[in-house]
C-alpha positions in Angstrom: -137.3 -62.8 71.8 -137.7 -59.0 70.8 -136.3 -56.1 72.7 -138.0 -54.2 74.5 -138.1 -50.0 73.8 -137.3 -48.2 76.3 -139.2 -46.0 77.4 -139.7 -42.0 77.5 -139.7 -41.0 81.1 -136.6 -43.5 81.5 -135.1 -42.4 78.6 -135.3 -38.6 79.7 -134.1 -40.1 83.9 -130.6 -42.2 82.1 -130.3 -38.9 80.0 -130.0 -36.3 82.7 -128.2 -39.1 85.1 -126.1 -39.4 82.1 -125.4 -34.9 81.5 -125.6 -34.6 85.3 -122.6 -37.8 86.3 -120.7 -38.5 83.2 -117.0 -37.4 83.0 -117.3 -34.5 80.4 -113.3 -33.3 79.4 -114.4 -32.2 76.5 -116.6 -31.2 74.2 -117.2 -34.6 72.4 -119.6 -36.7 74.2 -122.2 -33.1 73.9 -121.7 -33.1 70.2 -122.4 -37.2 70.0 -125.3 -37.0 71.6 -126.4 -33.7 69.7 -126.1 -36.0 66.6 -127.3 -38.5 67.5 -130.3 -36.8 68.2 -130.6 -35.5 64.7 -129.9 -38.5 62.6 -132.8 -39.8 64.9 -135.0 -37.0 63.8 -133.4 -37.2 59.6 -133.4 -41.4 59.5 -135.8 -44.2 58.6 -136.5 -46.0 61.8 -136.3 -50.0 61.4 -140.4 -52.0 62.5 -138.0 -52.5 65.6 -138.3 -48.8 66.2 -134.3 -49.0 66.3 -131.4 -46.6 63.7 -128.4 -48.0 61.6 -126.4 -45.1 62.5 -123.0 -44.6 60.1 -120.5 -43.0 61.5 -119.8 -40.9 58.7 -123.1 -39.2 58.9 -121.8 -38.8 62.4 -118.4 -37.4 61.8 -120.1 -35.2 59.2 -122.8 -33.9 61.9 -119.6 -32.5 63.9 -117.9 -30.8 61.1 -121.1 -29.0 61.0 -121.6 -27.9 64.9 -118.2 -27.5 65.7 -117.4 -25.5 61.7 -118.5 -22.5 63.5 -116.9 -22.7 66.6 -113.5 -23.9 64.9 -113.8 -19.3 64.3 -111.7 -16.9 66.3 -114.1 -16.2 68.9 -114.6 -11.4 68.8 -117.2 -11.1 71.1 -114.8 -9.9 73.8 -111.1 -8.6 74.2 -108.2 -10.9 72.5 -109.8 -11.3 68.8 -108.5 -13.3 67.0 -108.9 -17.0 70.2 -110.8 -20.3 69.0 -112.6 -21.3 72.5 -110.6 -24.4 73.9 -113.2 -27.8 73.4 -110.8 -29.5 75.4 -109.4 -28.7 79.4 -105.9 -29.7 78.3 -105.4 -28.7 74.6 -106.9 -27.7 72.1 -109.0 -30.5 70.0 -108.2 -32.7 67.6 -111.5 -32.2 65.7 -111.4 -28.0 65.9 -107.4 -28.5 64.8 -108.3 -29.8 61.5 -111.2 -27.7 60.4 -108.7 -25.1 60.9 -107.1 -26.1 59.1 -109.6 -26.3 56.6 -111.0 -23.4 56.8 -107.6 -21.7 55.9 -108.5 -22.8 52.4 -112.1 -22.9 52.1 -114.4 -20.6 54.2 -117.1 -21.3 54.0 -118.8 -25.2 55.2 -120.4 -25.5 51.6 -116.4 -24.6 49.9 -115.4 -27.5 52.0 -118.1 -30.1 51.2 -116.6 -29.5 47.5 -113.4 -29.6 48.0 -111.4 -33.1 47.1 -110.7 -33.3 50.9 -114.0 -33.3 52.0 -114.3 -37.0 52.8 -110.5 -36.9 54.2 -112.0 -34.6 56.7 -114.6 -36.5 57.0 -112.9 -40.5 57.5 -110.7 -38.0 59.7 -113.4 -37.3 62.2 -115.0 -40.0 62.5 -111.8 -41.6 63.7 -111.1 -39.2 66.2 -115.2 -40.7 67.2 -114.7 -43.7 67.9 -111.1 -43.1 69.4 -112.5 -40.8 72.2 -116.3 -40.6 72.7 -118.1 -42.7 71.3 -117.2 -45.6 73.9 -117.3 -44.3 76.9 -120.3 -41.4 76.9 -122.2 -43.8 78.6 -119.8 -44.5 81.2 -121.2 -43.1 85.0 -118.0 -43.2 87.3 -117.1 -47.0 86.5 -120.7 -48.1 85.3 -121.9 -49.0 81.8 -125.2 -48.7 81.2 -125.6 -49.4 77.6 -129.2 -47.8 76.6 -127.8 -45.8 73.2 -126.5 -48.4 71.1 -123.6 -51.7 72.7 -120.8 -52.3 71.1 -121.0 -55.7 70.7 -122.9 -55.0 67.5 -120.2 -52.1 66.6 -120.2 -53.1 62.9 -119.6 -51.9 59.2 -118.2 -48.4 60.9 -122.0 -48.1 62.1 -123.0 -48.7 65.6 -127.5 -49.6 65.7 -129.1 -46.7 68.8 -131.6 -48.9 70.4 -135.4 -50.2 70.6 -137.3 -46.7 71.3 -134.1 -44.9 71.6 -134.5 -42.9 67.7 -138.5 -42.7 69.3 -137.4 -40.5 71.9 -134.7 -38.7 69.8 -137.5 -37.9 67.5 -140.4 -36.5 69.9 -138.7 -34.9 73.4 -136.3 -33.7 69.9 -135.9 -29.7 71.7 -135.9 -30.9 75.0 -133.1 -32.8 74.6 -131.5 -29.7 72.3 -132.1 -27.5 74.9 -130.5 -30.0 78.2 -127.1 -30.9 75.5 -126.2 -27.6 74.4 -126.6 -25.7 78.0 -124.6 -28.4 79.4 -121.7 -27.3 75.9 -122.1 -24.1 77.2 -121.3 -24.6 80.9 -117.9 -27.1 79.8 -116.9 -24.8 78.2 -117.1 -21.4 80.6 -115.4 -23.9 82.9 -112.6 -24.3 80.8 -109.8 -21.8 82.3 -108.5 -20.5 79.7 -111.5 -19.9 78.3 -113.1 -17.8 81.4 -111.6 -14.9 80.3 -112.3 -14.0 76.5 -115.8 -14.5 77.1 -116.9 -11.4 79.0 -120.9 -10.7 79.3 -120.5 -12.0 75.7 -123.5 -14.4 75.0 -121.6 -17.9 74.0 -124.9 -19.7 73.1 -125.5 -17.5 70.6 -121.4 -17.9 69.3 -121.7 -21.6 69.5 -125.3 -22.6 68.5 -126.6 -19.1 66.1 -127.8 -19.6 62.9 -125.8 -17.0 60.5 -127.6 -14.5 59.9 -125.7 -12.7 56.4 -125.0 -15.7 55.1 -129.4 -15.6 54.2 -128.7 -12.4 52.0 -127.3 -15.4 49.9 -130.0 -17.4 49.5 -132.7 -14.5 50.0 -131.1 -14.3 46.0 -132.0 -17.7 44.9 -135.8 -17.9 46.2 -136.0 -14.1 44.7 -135.2 -16.0 40.7 -137.8 -19.2 42.4 -140.1 -18.3 44.2 -140.9 -15.4 41.6 -140.5 -12.6 43.9 -144.1 -13.9 45.5 -144.5 -14.7 49.2 -144.5 -18.1 50.1 -148.2 -17.4 52.3 -149.8 -15.5 51.1 -148.9 -15.6 47.9 -148.9 -11.3 46.9 -145.6 -10.4 45.0 -143.5 -8.5 47.5 -142.0 -5.5 46.6 -138.9 -5.0 48.5 -136.2 -7.0 49.5 -138.8 -10.0 51.3 -137.3 -11.8 54.3 -136.0 -15.5 54.2 -137.6 -17.3 56.9 -137.3 -21.4 58.0 -140.3 -22.8 57.2 -139.3 -25.7 60.1 -137.8 -22.8 62.6 -134.8 -22.5 64.2 -136.6 -23.2 67.4 -137.7 -26.8 66.4 -134.6 -27.9 64.3 -131.7 -25.7 64.4 -130.3 -26.6 61.0 -129.5 -23.6 57.4 -130.5 -26.1 54.4 -131.1 -24.1 51.5 -135.1 -25.7 50.8 -135.8 -25.3 54.3 -136.2 -21.4 53.4 -138.5 -19.4 52.1 -139.0 -15.9 51.2 -142.1 -13.9 52.7 -143.4 -10.8 53.7 -142.1 -9.2 56.6 -144.7 -9.2 57.6 -146.3 -12.6 56.8 -142.7 -14.1 58.5 -143.9 -12.3 61.8 -146.9 -13.5 61.8 -146.1 -16.8 61.7 -143.2 -16.9 64.1 -141.7 -20.1 64.9 -145.6 -22.3 64.3 -145.6 -24.7 62.1 -148.3 -24.1 59.1 -152.0 -24.8 58.0 -152.1 -27.8 55.1 -152.1 -25.4 52.0 -149.1 -23.7 52.6 -147.3 -26.6 53.4 -148.4 -27.7 50.2 -146.9 -24.1 48.2 -143.7 -25.4 49.6 -144.4 -29.0 48.0 -144.8 -27.9 45.6 -142.2 -25.4 44.8 -138.9 -26.3 47.1 -139.7 -30.7 46.6 -141.6 -30.5 43.6 -139.5 -27.9 42.6 -136.0 -29.3 44.3 -134.3 -29.7 40.7 -134.5 -26.4 40.2 -133.9 -25.0 43.5 -130.8 -26.8 44.0 -128.8 -25.6 40.7 -129.6 -22.2 41.9 -128.0 -23.1 45.2 -125.4 -25.4 43.3 -124.6 -21.7 41.3 -124.2 -19.4 44.7 -123.2 -22.2 47.0 -124.8 -22.8 49.8 -125.8 -25.9 51.6 -129.3 -27.9 50.6 -130.1 -31.6 51.4 -132.9 -32.0 49.8 -134.2 -35.3 50.8 -132.4 -34.1 54.9 -135.0 -30.8 54.8 -137.8 -34.0 53.9 -137.6 -35.8 56.6 -137.5 -32.8 59.1 -140.6 -31.4 57.7 -141.7 -34.9 58.0 -141.5 -35.5 61.9 -142.3 -31.5 62.9 -145.1 -31.7 61.5 -145.9 -35.7 62.9 -144.5 -34.8 66.5 -146.9 -31.4 66.0 -150.1 -33.1 65.3 -149.4 -35.1 68.3 -149.4 -32.5 70.1 -151.5 -31.1 69.6 -149.8 -28.4 67.4 -151.8 -25.9 66.1 -151.1 -23.7 62.5 -150.8 -20.5 61.4 -153.3 -20.1 58.5 -152.8 -16.2 57.5 -152.5 -13.0 60.5 -154.5 -14.0 63.3 -155.1 -17.0 62.6 -154.7 -20.3 63.2 -156.4 -23.9 63.6 -155.3 -27.0 65.1 -152.8 -29.4 63.5 -154.9 -32.2 62.1 -153.4 -35.4 59.8 -154.1 -33.2 55.6 -150.6 -32.9 56.3 -150.1 -36.5 55.8 -152.0 -35.8 51.9 -149.1 -33.2 51.3 -146.3 -34.7 52.4 -146.9 -37.9 50.6 -147.1 -36.3 47.1 -150.1 -36.2 46.6 -151.2 -32.5 45.8 -155.1 -31.1 46.9 -156.5 -29.6 44.2 -157.8 -27.7 47.1 -157.6 -27.3 51.1 -160.7 -26.0 52.1 -161.6 -24.0 55.6 -160.7 -25.8 58.6 -164.0 -27.2 60.1 -163.8 -25.8 63.7 -162.9 -22.9 64.5 -159.9 -21.0 64.8 -158.7 -19.2 67.7 -157.1 -15.4 68.2 
């Protein structure tokens, strides 16, 4: 007998209870929830709607989240203070990352280092020991609505049917809830409170490292032949690096999700998805030309993941179509997103993308 997938409303209710009533003395459980949401977006679901998730993949995600948080918090007096992630002593993951950063100051450099596999194993061991089997316990009650301990094998867990789809469909809400709880947990730790002042803690914890985007710009400028991805005209100045799938939709600086654009095009596009003709431009430039682009990123030691980026783009357009999202064309022109994006993302390039049949608004 097949398992009945959890419904989205039921999932939200259980998640809300977990965040409201769960024991969060450290931020590990919140990082684990964040990782499960991201990996659901990036993963291929089984026919029954479940998803097998390796612990090492979760560990790599936690390293990604905690990497900037292991650096000194400089927004208030007392520079050099690394925020505590645990109500007691510093979290073991933060200590491990601080040690790695001594030799490899950037995450890209750390990933390329010989010590990276050992770091992943160390973080994976923390996950299995600490948050993995405690996350779904509220008070004295255990509610295994995300995954079951009995199904843990081959160093992986199985997200239950309906859970990955709920995380995909409700990703924005889940991320806001989890990261809001994360910020509150950091501020509740007494040793942190005096250091925080009036600084924007959320930006420090989860913000894009905007300073690093100029390094991407140099690679993108050469790859795109100094042309804007959207209007295809020459960029005479430096141009701007745009997150093709907006940071607000999926917060990650990955090379193949970054494009060079005119400031005007970037400002008009904002956080919208783009119409399929722009999607086709991105696909030809960044997916069909992925190897050439990756070579530039490798030489500059910048992070990228072609398949992960492609999965995120597919997810964003799939959710956008279901939600009736509007896609940006140019200037103030938008149109309701239809299924034409699937032809592009399926690898079928379009000889000509017709103008939308319905009148655009704006």
